[in-house]
C-alpha positions as CSV (number, residue, x, y, z in Angstrom):
1,M,-2.0,9.2,-29.3
2,A,0.4,10.4,-32.0
3,E,3.0,8.0,-33.3
4,S,6.6,8.3,-31.9
5,G,8.3,9.3,-35.1
6,G,9.7,5.9,-35.9
7,L,11.2,5.3,-32.4
8,P,10.2,2.2,-30.6
9,R,7.6,2.9,-27.9
10,I,7.8,1.5,-24.4
11,V,4.6,1.7,-22.5
12,I,4.5,1.3,-18.7
13,V,1.1,0.6,-17.2
14,G,1.1,1.6,-13.5
15,A,3.4,4.0,-11.7
16,G,3.8,2.6,-8.2
17,F,7.2,1.6,-6.8
18,A,7.9,-0.8,-9.7
19,G,6.6,1.4,-12.6
20,F,8.0,4.6,-11.3
21,N,11.5,3.1,-10.9
22,A,11.3,1.4,-14.3
23,A,10.4,4.7,-16.0
24,R,13.2,6.6,-14.2
25,E,15.8,4.0,-15.1
26,L,14.7,3.7,-18.7
27,S,14.7,7.5,-19.2
28,G,18.4,7.4,-18.6
29,L,19.2,4.2,-20.5
30,V,17.3,4.9,-23.8
31,A,17.1,8.7,-23.9
32,G,16.5,9.8,-27.4
33,A,16.4,6.2,-28.7
34,A,12.9,5.3,-27.6
35,E,9.7,6.9,-26.5
36,I,8.6,6.1,-23.0
37,V,4.9,6.3,-22.1
38,V,3.6,5.9,-18.5
39,I,-0.1,5.4,-18.0
40,N,-1.4,5.8,-14.4
41,S,-4.8,6.7,-12.9
42,T,-3.2,9.2,-10.5
43,D,-0.6,11.9,-11.1
44,Y,1.4,10.9,-8.1
45,L,3.5,8.1,-6.6
46,L,2.2,7.2,-3.2
47,Y,4.8,6.3,-0.6
48,L,2.7,3.5,1.0
49,P,4.9,2.8,4.0
50,L,4.0,6.1,5.6
51,M,0.3,5.8,5.1
52,P,-0.3,4.7,8.7
53,Q,1.2,8.0,9.9
54,V,-1.3,9.8,7.7
55,A,-4.1,7.9,9.3
56,G,-2.5,8.7,12.7
57,G,-2.6,12.4,12.0
58,L,1.2,12.8,12.0
59,L,1.7,13.5,8.3
60,E,-0.2,15.5,5.7
61,P,-1.6,13.3,2.9
62,R,0.0,15.3,0.1
63,H,3.5,15.0,1.7
64,I,3.7,11.3,0.9
65,C,2.5,11.8,-2.7
66,V,5.2,12.6,-5.2
67,S,4.3,14.3,-8.5
68,L,4.9,12.0,-11.5
69,P,5.1,14.6,-14.2
70,S,7.7,16.6,-12.3
71,R,9.8,13.5,-11.4
72,L,9.6,11.6,-14.7
73,R,11.6,13.8,-17.0
74,G,11.8,12.6,-20.6
75,V,8.7,10.5,-20.2
76,R,5.2,11.0,-21.7
77,F,2.7,10.8,-18.8
78,V,-0.9,9.8,-19.5
79,L,-3.5,10.2,-16.8
80,G,-5.9,7.3,-17.3
81,T,-6.9,3.9,-16.1
82,V,-6.0,1.0,-18.4
83,Q,-9.0,-1.1,-19.2
84,H,-7.7,-3.5,-21.9
85,V,-4.4,-4.8,-23.2
86,D,-4.3,-6.6,-26.5
87,A,-1.3,-8.9,-25.8
88,R,-1.5,-11.1,-28.9
89,D,-2.4,-9.3,-32.2
90,R,-2.4,-5.6,-32.3
91,Q,-0.2,-4.8,-29.3
92,I,-2.6,-2.1,-28.1
93,V,-3.3,-0.6,-24.7
94,R,-6.6,1.2,-24.1
95,W,-7.4,3.5,-21.2
96,D,-10.2,5.6,-19.8
97,S,-9.6,9.2,-18.6
98,P,-10.9,10.5,-15.3
99,E,-13.7,12.6,-17.0
100,G,-15.1,10.0,-19.4
101,G,-12.7,10.2,-22.3
102,S,-10.7,7.3,-23.6
103,G,-7.6,6.6,-25.7
104,E,-5.3,3.9,-27.0
105,C,-1.7,3.5,-28.2
106,H,0.5,0.8,-29.8
107,Y,3.5,-0.5,-27.9
108,D,6.7,-2.1,-29.0
109,R,7.6,-3.1,-25.5
110,L,5.1,-3.3,-22.6
111,I,5.9,-3.3,-18.9
112,L,2.9,-4.2,-16.7
113,T,3.3,-2.8,-13.1
114,V,-0.3,-2.5,-12.2
115,G,0.2,-3.4,-8.5
116,S,-2.4,-4.7,-6.2
117,V,-5.7,-4.0,-4.5
118,N,-7.4,-5.0,-1.2
119,K,-8.0,-8.8,-0.9
120,L,-11.5,-9.7,0.1
121,L,-12.7,-12.8,1.7
122,P,-16.3,-14.3,1.4
123,I,-17.5,-12.9,4.7
124,P,-21.1,-11.7,4.8
125,G,-21.3,-7.9,5.1
126,L,-17.6,-7.3,4.8
127,A,-17.7,-5.3,1.6
128,E,-20.6,-3.2,2.9
129,Y,-19.3,-2.2,6.3
130,A,-15.5,-2.6,6.4
131,H,-12.9,-0.1,5.0
132,G,-9.6,-1.0,3.4
133,F,-6.2,0.6,3.6
134,R,-4.6,0.8,0.2
135,S,-5.1,4.4,-1.0
136,I,-4.4,7.8,0.3
137,A,-8.1,8.5,0.4
138,E,-8.6,5.5,2.7
139,A,-5.8,6.7,5.0
140,A,-7.3,10.2,5.2
141,Y,-10.8,8.8,5.7
142,L,-9.6,6.6,8.5
143,R,-8.1,9.6,10.3
144,D,-11.3,11.6,10.0
145,H,-13.4,8.5,11.0
146,I,-11.5,8.0,14.2
147,I,-11.9,11.6,15.1
148,R,-15.5,11.6,14.2
149,Q,-16.3,8.5,16.2
150,L,-14.8,9.9,19.4
151,E,-16.4,13.3,19.0
152,L,-19.8,11.6,18.6
153,A,-19.1,9.2,21.5
154,Q,-18.5,12.2,23.7
155,I,-22.1,13.5,23.2
156,A,-23.8,10.1,23.0
157,A,-26.5,9.6,25.7
158,D,-26.7,5.9,25.3
159,P,-23.7,4.1,27.0
160,A,-23.9,1.2,24.5
161,E,-23.6,3.6,21.6
162,R,-20.7,5.3,23.3
163,E,-18.9,2.0,23.8
164,A,-19.4,1.0,20.2
165,R,-18.0,4.3,18.9
166,C,-15.0,3.8,21.1
167,T,-14.2,0.3,19.8
168,F,-11.9,-0.1,16.8
169,L,-11.2,-3.4,15.1
170,V,-8.2,-3.9,12.8
171,V,-8.3,-7.2,11.0
172,G,-4.9,-8.5,9.8
173,A,-1.8,-8.4,12.0
174,G,0.7,-8.2,9.2
175,Y,2.9,-5.2,8.5
176,T,0.1,-2.8,7.6
177,G,-2.4,-3.9,10.2
178,T,0.1,-3.7,13.0
179,E,1.2,-0.2,12.1
180,V,-2.4,0.9,11.6
181,A,-3.4,-0.4,15.1
182,A,-0.3,1.3,16.6
183,Q,-0.8,4.7,15.0
184,G,-4.6,4.6,15.5
185,Q,-4.3,3.8,19.2
186,L,-1.9,6.7,19.7
187,L,-4.2,9.1,17.8
188,S,-7.2,8.1,19.9
189,T,-5.1,8.6,23.1
190,R,-4.2,12.2,22.0
191,L,-7.8,12.9,21.2
192,V,-9.2,11.7,24.5
193,R,-7.0,14.1,26.4
194,R,-9.1,17.0,25.1
195,M,-12.4,15.2,25.6
196,P,-13.2,15.3,29.3
197,R,-16.4,13.3,28.9
198,L,-14.4,10.4,27.7
199,R,-11.8,10.5,30.4
200,N,-13.3,7.4,32.1
201,Q,-14.4,5.7,28.9
202,K,-12.3,2.7,27.7
203,I,-11.0,3.3,24.1
204,R,-10.8,-0.2,22.8
205,W,-8.4,-1.2,20.0
206,M,-8.4,-4.8,18.8
207,L,-5.9,-6.4,16.4
208,I,-7.2,-9.7,15.0
209,D,-5.6,-12.4,12.9
210,T,-6.0,-16.1,12.2
211,A,-2.2,-16.5,12.5
212,P,-0.7,-17.6,15.9
213,R,1.2,-14.3,16.3
214,V,1.5,-10.7,15.3
215,L,3.6,-10.2,12.1
216,P,3.4,-13.9,11.2
217,D,5.6,-13.6,8.1
218,L,8.4,-11.8,9.8
219,D,11.2,-12.7,12.2
220,P,9.7,-13.9,15.5
221,R,11.8,-11.4,17.4
222,L,10.0,-8.6,15.5
223,S,6.7,-10.2,16.5
224,K,7.6,-10.3,20.2
225,T,8.6,-6.6,20.2
226,A,5.4,-5.5,18.4
227,H,3.3,-7.7,20.7
228,R,4.9,-6.2,23.8
229,V,4.6,-2.6,22.7
230,L,0.9,-2.9,21.6
231,R,-0.1,-4.8,24.7
232,R,1.5,-2.2,26.9
233,R,-0.6,0.4,25.2
234,G,-3.8,-1.5,25.8
235,V,-4.3,-3.0,22.4
236,E,-6.2,-6.3,22.5
237,I,-4.3,-8.8,20.3
238,R,-6.6,-11.7,19.2
239,T,-4.5,-14.3,17.4
240,G,-6.1,-17.5,16.1
241,Q,-9.4,-15.7,15.5
242,S,-11.3,-14.3,12.6
243,V,-14.4,-12.4,11.6
244,T,-17.3,-14.5,10.4
245,E,-19.9,-11.8,9.7
246,V,-20.2,-8.0,9.6
247,M,-23.4,-6.2,10.3
248,S,-24.3,-2.5,10.8
249,G,-22.8,-1.7,14.2
250,E,-21.7,-5.3,15.0
251,V,-19.0,-7.8,14.1
252,H,-19.3,-11.5,14.8
253,M,-16.1,-13.4,15.7
254,S,-15.2,-17.0,15.1
255,T,-15.2,-17.5,18.9
256,G,-18.9,-16.7,19.0
257,E,-18.3,-13.2,20.5
258,K,-20.2,-10.3,19.1
259,V,-18.4,-7.0,19.2
260,A,-20.4,-3.7,18.9
261,T,-18.4,-1.3,16.8
262,R,-18.7,1.3,14.0
263,S,-15.1,0.8,12.9
264,L,-13.7,-2.3,11.0
265,I,-10.4,-1.7,9.2
266,W,-9.5,-4.4,6.8
267,C,-5.8,-5.1,6.4
268,V,-5.8,-8.7,5.3
269,G,-3.3,-8.6,2.5
270,V,-3.6,-7.8,-1.2
271,R,-4.2,-9.4,-4.5
272,A,-3.0,-8.5,-8.0
273,D,-4.9,-5.7,-9.8
274,P,-8.1,-7.1,-11.6
275,L,-6.6,-6.0,-14.9
276,V,-4.4,-9.1,-14.7
277,D,-7.5,-11.3,-15.0
278,G,-8.6,-9.6,-18.2
279,I,-5.3,-10.1,-20.1
280,D,-4.9,-13.2,-22.2
281,L,-1.7,-14.3,-20.3
282,E,-0.9,-17.1,-18.0
283,T,-1.2,-16.5,-14.2
284,T,-0.3,-18.3,-11.1
285,K,-1.8,-17.4,-7.7
286,G,-3.5,-14.5,-9.4
287,R,-0.2,-13.0,-10.7
288,L,1.3,-12.9,-14.2
289,V,3.7,-15.7,-15.0
290,V,7.2,-14.3,-15.9
291,D,10.7,-15.7,-16.0
292,E,13.7,-14.7,-14.0
293,F,14.2,-11.8,-16.4
294,M,10.6,-10.6,-15.8
295,A,9.6,-11.3,-19.4
296,V,6.3,-13.0,-20.1
297,P,7.2,-16.3,-21.8
298,S,4.1,-16.6,-23.8
299,A,4.1,-13.0,-25.2
300,A,7.0,-11.4,-27.0
301,D,7.9,-7.9,-25.9
302,I,5.8,-8.0,-22.7
303,Y,7.4,-7.7,-19.2
304,A,5.8,-7.6,-15.8
305,C,7.0,-7.0,-12.2
306,G,5.9,-5.8,-8.8
307,D,2.8,-7.1,-7.0
308,C,1.1,-8.1,-10.3
309,A,3.8,-10.5,-11.4
310,A,5.0,-13.9,-10.0
311,V,8.7,-13.1,-10.3
312,P,10.8,-16.2,-9.5
313,D,12.9,-15.8,-6.4
314,V,16.2,-17.3,-7.4
315,T,17.5,-17.1,-3.9
316,R,14.7,-19.5,-2.9
317,P,14.3,-22.0,-5.7
318,G,10.7,-22.9,-6.5
319,Q,9.3,-19.8,-4.8
320,I,8.2,-16.4,-6.0
321,C,9.1,-13.0,-4.7
322,G,6.9,-11.4,-2.0
323,M,4.6,-8.5,-2.7
324,T,6.7,-5.9,-1.0
325,A,8.0,-2.4,-1.8
326,Q,11.6,-3.7,-1.4
327,H,11.1,-6.1,-4.3
328,A,9.0,-3.7,-6.4
329,V,11.7,-1.0,-6.4
330,R,14.5,-3.3,-7.4
331,Q,12.4,-5.2,-9.9
332,G,11.4,-1.9,-11.6
333,K,15.0,-0.9,-12.1
334,Q,16.1,-4.4,-13.3
335,V,13.2,-4.7,-15.7
336,A,14.1,-1.4,-17.2
337,R,17.6,-2.6,-17.8
338,N,16.3,-5.8,-19.4
339,V,13.9,-3.9,-21.7
340,A,16.7,-1.6,-22.7
341,A,18.8,-4.6,-23.5
342,S,16.1,-5.9,-25.8
343,L,16.6,-2.7,-27.8
344,G,20.3,-3.1,-28.0
345,F,21.4,-1.3,-24.8
346,G,23.4,-3.6,-22.6
347,K,22.7,-7.2,-21.6
348,P,19.7,-8.7,-19.7
349,E,20.2,-10.0,-16.2
350,R,17.9,-12.1,-14.1
351,Y,16.4,-10.6,-11.0
352,E,18.1,-11.6,-7.8
353,H,17.7,-9.9,-4.5
354,R,18.2,-11.1,-0.9
355,D,15.9,-9.8,1.8
356,L,17.5,-6.9,3.6
357,G,15.1,-7.0,6.5
358,F,11.9,-5.2,7.5
359,L,11.0,-2.2,9.5
360,V,7.8,-1.9,11.5
361,D,7.1,1.6,12.9
362,L,5.1,1.4,16.1
363,G,4.8,5.1,16.7
364,R,6.5,7.5,19.2
365,A,10.0,6.1,19.8
366,A,9.0,2.5,19.2
367,A,9.8,0.3,16.3
368,A,10.8,-3.3,15.5
369,I,13.3,-3.8,12.8
370,N,15.9,-6.3,11.6
371,P,18.2,-4.6,9.0
372,L,20.6,-7.2,7.6
373,N,18.9,-9.6,10.1
374,I,20.1,-7.7,13.1
375,P,17.1,-7.3,15.5
376,L,16.7,-3.8,17.0
377,S,13.9,-2.1,18.9
378,G,13.3,1.1,20.9
379,P,14.5,4.6,20.0
380,P,17.5,3.4,17.9
381,A,15.1,1.3,15.8
382,A,12.7,4.2,15.4
383,A,15.5,6.6,14.3
384,I,16.7,4.1,11.7
385,T,13.2,3.5,10.5
386,R,12.6,7.2,9.9
387,G,16.0,7.6,8.3
388,Y,15.3,4.8,5.9
389,H,11.9,6.2,4.9
390,I,13.5,9.6,4.1
391,W,16.2,8.0,2.1
392,S,13.8,5.8,0.2
393,M,11.3,8.5,-0.7
394,A,11.5,9.9,-4.3
395,G,10.6,13.4,-3.2
396,N,9.0,15.6,-0.5
397,R,11.7,14.6,2.0
398,G,11.8,18.1,3.4
399,R,8.1,18.3,3.9
400,V,8.0,15.0,5.8
401,L,10.9,16.0,7.9
402,A,9.2,19.3,8.7
403,D,6.0,17.4,9.8
404,W,8.1,15.2,12.1
405,T,10.0,18.2,13.5
406,L,6.8,20.2,14.2
407,N,5.2,17.1,15.9
408,G,8.2,17.0,18.2
409,L,7.8,20.7,19.1
410,T,4.0,21.0,19.3
411,P,1.2,18.5,19.6
412,P,0.1,17.2,16.2
413,E,-3.1,18.8,14.8
414,V,-6.0,16.3,14.8
415,T,-8.8,18.2,13.2
416,S,-11.1,16.3,10.9
417,L,-11.1,17.6,7.4
418,D,-14.4,15.8,6.7
419,V,-13.9,15.8,2.9
420,I,-14.1,12.1,2.2
421,S,-17.2,10.1,3.0
422,G,-17.3,6.4,3.6
423,K,-19.2,5.9,0.4
424,S,-16.2,7.3,-1.5
425,V,-13.9,4.6,-0.2
426,P,-15.8,1.3,-0.3
427,L,-13.8,-1.8,0.3
428,D,-15.0,-3.7,-2.7
429,V,-13.5,-1.5,-5.4
430,D,-10.7,-1.6,-7.9
431,H,-8.3,1.0,-6.6
432,P,-6.2,3.2,-8.9
433,R,-3.3,1.3,-10.6
434,S,-0.4,2.9,-8.9
């Protein structure tokens, strides 16, 4: 990469919520006084909170993907996956391009916002037979997979095969798993209405977690609402249970039960991107150690935030911020201001943010939310949830609104595109840093 003409170069690795907001904030703070380079393995920002609606056939995949080149004005965008960071001597970042090329560049300031990937557990067969839910490809694949399983079940002559194809297991009853189970169950219900041979066939959805309740990390009132809505729709909620082994067509439970299924969706949390392990910097719980200003204490001119960084939570002394979009967005903006301050623009400030609550979309007119710790459910909560997502998106608001409006006027289209195979989205893979 060509030199920046004497200007200091700020390199941002990753363009998810943290990296995207850091780049946008920096472009306004240091315009003309520094070169900003963003390196990401996709050319879009993925709005993760709406992925369950993609899997549920309510939103088109591209509509929750916001173009990075068009939204990051005054920023040099590099399409590539960073493979190495020299954090000590040369201050070099190296990346691989999608078609086999490579490149490197020097940095004066480095912001690491590489995000997170699926977290695996040492369960036999898990990596081979389960599918995760962290990328747009996984969401699109899951939608197609649900459709395909029911279509094949409709023509299956063997009752055992039909039952297995009509059984769906979601492991992890946190934010993502709960929404995936809710939207998946609604999708299968819509599909069965046009499949007369499955009218009398039970479509079984199971939500499994070792925790004592659904949404274990959120307000118990949200948990009760989600539990009630899912149970009313027929979802089997298995708390205090886990998966012990996964085989082709069968899942073994910790209770000793064996469940015949072709569908295991893994939503058991995330871990920092593996790039973190390859950088010669201190980590804690798999995340980069930073101070309250999101600077890496052991390496001058390096900052980190978002899911890959253990940012101290000054509102809860001794603890670190959770791996949520709410923190990532605000950390990205604050780290930009702190990096700008290191170049003489303003003063650095520590990151401080109090939880504003959570929103769990359960599909149709159901949601469980607690904005500003005020518990709400039902249609008002669903309306607030959708309004919040539209406000939070960096682009494509009109397209998402159009999808929702059309869904209200006509039944959502549930045709399988059949363009992503299961082999293209294996669970044990380092997903794009975004």
